[in-house]
Backbone as CSV, one residue per row, in Angstrom:
resi,resn,N_x,N_y,N_z,CA_x,CA_y,CA_z,C_x,C_y,C_z
1,UNK,24.099,-0.064,-9.501,23.880,-0.547,-8.146,22.772,0.255,-7.461
2,UNK,22.829,1.576,-7.612,21.814,2.430,-6.990,20.433,2.123,-7.564
3,UNK,20.380,1.836,-8.881,19.101,1.503,-9.509,18.521,0.214,-8.938
4,UNK,19.392,-0.768,-8.676,18.927,-2.032,-8.099,18.339,-1.814,-6.713
5,UNK,19.024,-1.011,-5.911,18.526,-0.710,-4.562,17.196,0.027,-4.636
6,UNK,17.126,0.985,-5.533,15.895,1.760,-5.687,14.746,0.865,-6.145
7,UNK,15.021,-0.010,-7.113,13.995,-0.939,-7.588,13.548,-1.882,-6.477
8,UNK,14.510,-2.359,-5.687,14.198,-3.251,-4.571,13.295,-2.551,-3.563
9,UNK,13.644,-1.318,-3.214,12.838,-0.568,-2.248,11.439,-0.286,-2.782
10,UNK,11.356,0.099,-4.054,10.045,0.349,-4.663,9.185,-0.906,-4.632
11,UNK,9.819,-2.040,-4.923,9.097,-3.305,-4.910,8.605,-3.646,-3.507
12,UNK,9.449,-3.441,-2.503,9.056,-3.721,-1.114,7.897,-2.822,-0.685
13,UNK,7.986,-1.550,-1.039,6.919,-0.609,-0.689,5.619,-1.005,-1.386
14,UNK,5.722,-1.325,-2.666,4.550,-1.742,-3.446,3.898,-2.978,-2.824
15,UNK,4.705,-3.983,-2.516,4.172,-5.216,-1.933,3.576,-4.968,-0.550
16,UNK,4.202,-4.110,0.226,3.675,-3.796,1.561,2.314,-3.116,1.463
17,UNK,2.188,-2.206,0.513,0.906,-1.528,0.317,-0.164,-2.519,-0.135
18,UNK,0.192,-3.367,-1.089,-0.763,-4.376,-1.544,-1.146,-5.316,-0.406
19,UNK,-0.165,-5.664,0.422,-0.449,-6.539,1.564,-1.385,-5.851,2.556
20,UNK,-1.141,-4.578,2.805,-2.018,-3.837,3.719,-3.465,-3.852,3.232
21,UNK,-3.640,-3.788,1.933,-4.981,-3.740,1.365,-5.598,-5.132,1.250
22,UNK,-4.830,-6.072,0.712,-5.386,-7.375,0.350,-4.843,-8.556,1.153
23,UNK,-3.997,-8.314,2.131,-3.368,-9.408,2.878,-4.348,-10.405,3.466
24,UNK,-5.512,-9.934,3.844,-6.521,-10.821,4.408,-7.033,-11.871,3.437
25,UNK,-6.730,-11.710,2.157,-7.180,-12.662,1.145,-6.156,-13.758,0.869
26,UNK,-4.997,-13.673,1.507,-3.982,-14.717,1.367,-4.294,-15.861,2.329
27,UNK,-3.682,-17.018,2.077,-3.831,-18.124,3.017,-3.097,-17.771,4.308
28,UNK,-3.414,-18.477,5.377,-2.752,-18.216,6.659,-1.239,-18.367,6.545
29,UNK,-0.796,-19.429,5.857,0.656,-19.648,5.725,1.306,-18.561,4.878
30,UNK,0.660,-18.169,3.799,1.204,-17.098,2.966,1.312,-15.813,3.770
31,UNK,0.268,-15.524,4.523,0.241,-14.300,5.325,1.357,-14.315,6.370
32,UNK,1.509,-15.421,7.072,2.537,-15.524,8.113,3.932,-15.407,7.494
33,UNK,4.172,-16.119,6.397,5.474,-16.062,5.729,5.764,-14.646,5.240
34,UNK,4.764,-14.001,4.665,4.938,-12.645,4.149,5.270,-11.677,5.274
35,UNK,4.512,-11.762,6.356,4.747,-10.855,7.484,6.149,-11.026,8.058
36,UNK,6.561,-12.263,8.249,7.877,-12.501,8.842,9.006,-12.084,7.903
37,UNK,8.887,-12.451,6.632,9.977,-12.173,5.694,9.999,-10.719,5.246
38,UNK,8.864,-10.223,4.798,8.819,-8.884,4.212,8.743,-7.771,5.248
39,UNK,8.031,-8.006,6.325,7.803,-6.922,7.273,8.721,-6.993,8.486
40,UNK,9.103,-8.197,8.865,10.006,-8.333,10.011,11.432,-8.618,9.572
41,UNK,11.628,-8.745,8.258,12.953,-8.914,7.658,13.659,-10.188,8.121
42,UNK,12.899,-11.250,8.298,13.489,-12.533,8.640,14.025,-13.187,7.371
43,UNK,15.042,-14.008,7.523,15.581,-14.765,6.392,14.618,-15.897,6.041
44,UNK,14.799,-16.471,4.857,13.964,-17.600,4.459,14.109,-18.755,5.446
45,UNK,15.329,-18.989,5.904,15.575,-20.075,6.862,14.860,-19.832,8.184
46,UNK,14.898,-18.598,8.662,14.214,-18.268,9.916,12.703,-18.457,9.787
47,UNK,12.165,-18.021,8.658,10.729,-18.187,8.424,10.391,-19.674,8.332
48,UNK,11.236,-20.426,7.622,11.010,-21.869,7.479,10.935,-22.549,8.840
49,UNK,11.848,-22.202,9.721,11.829,-22.774,11.074,10.559,-22.378,11.824
50,UNK,10.156,-21.133,11.686,9.001,-20.624,12.434,7.683,-21.255,11.990
51,UNK,7.536,-21.464,10.691,6.254,-22.003,10.211,6.348,-23.479,9.826
52,UNK,7.497,-24.062,10.112,7.717,-25.499,9.948,7.494,-25.998,8.525
53,UNK,8.126,-25.308,7.583,8.196,-25.776,6.199,9.636,-25.615,5.743
54,UNK,9.952,-26.167,4.582,11.320,-26.047,4.073,11.595,-24.620,3.606
55,UNK,12.873,-24.324,3.451,13.273,-23.009,2.934,12.668,-22.801,1.544
56,UNK,12.714,-23.849,0.724,12.121,-23.794,-0.614,10.610,-23.570,-0.517
57,UNK,9.990,-24.196,0.462,8.557,-24.011,0.673,8.216,-22.563,0.989
58,UNK,9.047,-21.926,1.810,8.843,-20.509,2.140,8.995,-19.661,0.885
59,UNK,10.034,-19.944,0.110,10.268,-19.205,-1.129,9.035,-19.282,-2.029
60,UNK,8.493,-20.490,-2.187,7.320,-20.674,-3.041,6.074,-20.005,-2.455
61,UNK,5.917,-20.073,-1.139,4.799,-19.372,-0.488,4.855,-17.876,-0.776
62,UNK,6.049,-17.305,-0.657,6.217,-15.870,-0.901,5.947,-15.520,-2.355
63,UNK,6.425,-16.358,-3.269,6.186,-16.111,-4.695,4.686,-16.126,-4.991
64,UNK,3.993,-17.126,-4.456,2.543,-17.217,-4.684,1.815,-16.042,-4.034
65,UNK,2.244,-15.648,-2.853,1.603,-14.521,-2.160,1.769,-13.237,-2.964
66,UNK,2.977,-12.969,-3.431,3.223,-11.755,-4.226,2.379,-11.764,-5.499
67,UNK,2.392,-12.920,-6.163,1.622,-13.050,-7.403,0.136,-12.816,-7.132
68,UNK,-0.366,-13.383,-6.065,-1.785,-13.246,-5.712,-2.144,-11.791,-5.414
69,UNK,-1.279,-11.097,-4.680,-1.537,-9.688,-4.361,-1.620,-8.843,-5.627
70,UNK,-0.703,-9.091,-6.552,-0.695,-8.342,-7.818,-1.947,-8.671,-8.631
71,UNK,-2.309,-9.955,-8.682,-3.501,-10.356,-9.432,-4.765,-9.709,-8.866
72,UNK,-4.872,-9.683,-7.557,-6.054,-9.077,-6.939,-6.120,-7.589,-7.273
73,UNK,-4.982,-6.904,-7.189,-4.965,-5.472,-7.512,-5.351,-5.235,-8.966
74,UNK,-4.899,-6.109,-9.868,-5.247,-5.949,-11.280,-6.756,-6.030,-11.493
75,UNK,-7.419,-6.868,-10.715,-8.868,-7.022,-10.846,-9.618,-5.929,-10.087
76,UNK,-9.244,-5.705,-8.841,-9.993,-4.801,-7.967,-9.585,-3.341,-8.168
77,UNK,-8.290,-3.076,-8.206,-7.794,-1.725,-8.449,-7.923,-0.758,-7.290
78,UNK,-8.069,-1.272,-6.072,-8.267,-0.391,-4.924,-7.034,0.468,-4.643
79,UNK,-5.846,-0.092,-4.813,-4.619,0.685,-4.585,-4.552,1.855,-5.559
80,UNK,-4.865,1.589,-6.826,-4.880,2.668,-7.831,-5.859,3.761,-7.427
81,UNK,-7.013,3.353,-6.932,-8.027,4.317,-6.510,-7.533,5.152,-5.337
82,UNK,-6.914,4.508,-4.346,-6.375,5.240,-3.198,-5.309,6.246,-3.621
83,UNK,-4.411,5.812,-4.506,-3.355,6.716,-4.967,-3.934,7.872,-5.779
84,UNK,-4.957,7.597,-6.579,-5.610,8.659,-7.352,-6.300,9.651,-6.421
85,UNK,-6.975,9.157,-5.389,-7.609,10.047,-4.412,-6.577,10.939,-3.732
86,UNK,-5.444,10.367,-3.391,-4.374,11.138,-2.752,-3.879,12.239,-3.692
87,UNK,-3.740,11.917,-4.960,-3.292,12.901,-5.947,-4.333,14.010,-6.122
88,UNK,-5.613,13.650,-6.189,-6.678,14.648,-6.295,-6.676,15.572,-5.084
89,UNK,-6.493,14.987,-3.922,-6.470,15.781,-2.687,-5.328,16.799,-2.733
90,UNK,-4.149,16.355,-3.136,-3.000,17.266,-3.230,-3.266,18.379,-4.237
91,UNK,-3.855,18.022,-5.371,-4.157,19.027,-6.395,-5.187,20.038,-5.903
92,UNK,-6.198,19.564,-5.190,-7.199,20.481,-4.632,-6.584,21.416,-3.598
93,UNK,-5.732,20.869,-2.735,-5.057,21.705,-1.734,-4.197,22.769,-2.406
94,UNK,-3.493,22.371,-3.445,-2.628,23.306,-4.170,-3.459,24.411,-4.836
95,UNK,-4.542,24.026,-5.485,-5.424,25.009,-6.122,-6.016,25.974,-5.105
96,UNK,-6.448,25.445,-3.989,-7.020,26.276,-2.937,-5.991,27.279,-2.427
97,UNK,-4.770,26.828,-2.227,-3.699,27.727,-1.776,-3.387,28.804,-2.816
98,UNK,-3.333,28.402,-4.092,-2.987,29.339,-5.158,-4.039,30.432,-5.341
99,UNK,-5.291,30.104,-5.131,-6.378,31.045,-5.411,-7.110,31.502,-4.152
100,UNK,-6.460,31.361,-3.028,-7.095,31.669,-1.745,-7.660,33.089,-1.694
101,UNK,-6.915,34.052,-2.196,-7.343,35.453,-2.108,-8.526,35.761,-3.017
102,UNK,-8.689,34.983,-4.066,-9.754,35.234,-5.040,-11.081,34.581,-4.646
103,UNK,-11.045,33.650,-3.726,-12.225,32.853,-3.410,-13.005,33.415,-2.230
104,UNK,-14.299,33.199,-2.277,-15.144,33.651,-1.169,-14.890,32.780,0.060
105,UNK,-15.196,33.335,1.208,-15.027,32.592,2.459,-15.918,31.348,2.477
106,UNK,-17.114,31.492,1.949,-18.045,30.359,1.914,-17.467,29.212,1.077
107,UNK,-16.915,29.558,-0.091,-16.327,28.548,-0.966,-15.122,27.895,-0.297
108,UNK,-14.246,28.713,0.297,-13.061,28.175,0.976,-13.462,27.255,2.122
109,UNK,-14.492,27.636,2.844,-14.969,26.820,3.959,-15.480,25.467,3.462
110,UNK,-16.259,25.501,2.389,-16.796,24.257,1.823,-15.664,23.376,1.298
111,UNK,-14.703,23.979,0.618,-13.555,23.219,0.109,-12.759,22.602,1.257
112,UNK,-12.591,23.338,2.321,-11.870,22.815,3.484,-12.593,21.610,4.079
113,UNK,-13.916,21.687,4.132,-14.708,20.553,4.628,-14.518,19.326,3.743
114,UNK,-14.575,19.542,2.429,-14.403,18.429,1.494,-13.005,17.824,1.602
115,UNK,-11.994,18.667,1.709,-10.624,18.173,1.865,-10.466,17.408,3.173
116,UNK,-11.122,17.879,4.200,-11.087,17.187,5.483,-11.685,15.785,5.352
117,UNK,-12.781,15.689,4.622,-13.399,14.373,4.391,-12.471,13.473,3.581
118,UNK,-11.807,14.032,2.574,-10.846,13.253,1.789,-9.696,12.757,2.659
119,UNK,-9.228,13.599,3.558,-8.149,13.192,4.471,-8.591,12.023,5.347
120,UNK,-9.832,12.084,5.823,-10.354,10.998,6.660,-10.364,9.681,5.891
121,UNK,-10.781,9.740,4.634,-10.802,8.537,3.800,-9.388,7.996,3.646
122,UNK,-8.441,8.871,3.362,-7.058,8.454,3.172,-6.393,7.949,4.432
123,UNK,-6.861,8.410,5.595,-6.248,8.014,6.863,-6.809,6.720,7.426
124,UNK,-7.892,6.216,6.854,-8.489,4.990,7.376,-7.579,3.807,7.109
125,UNK,-7.566,2.866,8.047,-6.834,1.622,7.844,-7.543,0.820,6.772
126,UNK,-6.718,0.215,5.920,-7.297,-0.616,4.866,-7.277,-2.061,5.269
């Protein structure tokens, strides 16, 4: 049971991240259905009423939207790149902390500037 919940949460987080990156590439109806169901936690019936399609229609819209988001990521890979940048940033911060006493002030200053730039990239809205 715990594994199912964990898998469900991971899937929701994954889809939300993909939507944040690529949501603008979905159709208007897919985008609206996705936002209401996935982000506002509306039921299929509630979404169906709001966008004036059948419950089955909403289900199919969501399936196509999820599939499209995954397909776009497979081709573009922007999410993978963002996650890799985040990992590199963490590794650089860790290395800098571990070797702080051994490094020159000039080097530490330059590294801090670079890390600051990486943080800015990671903090930008996608």
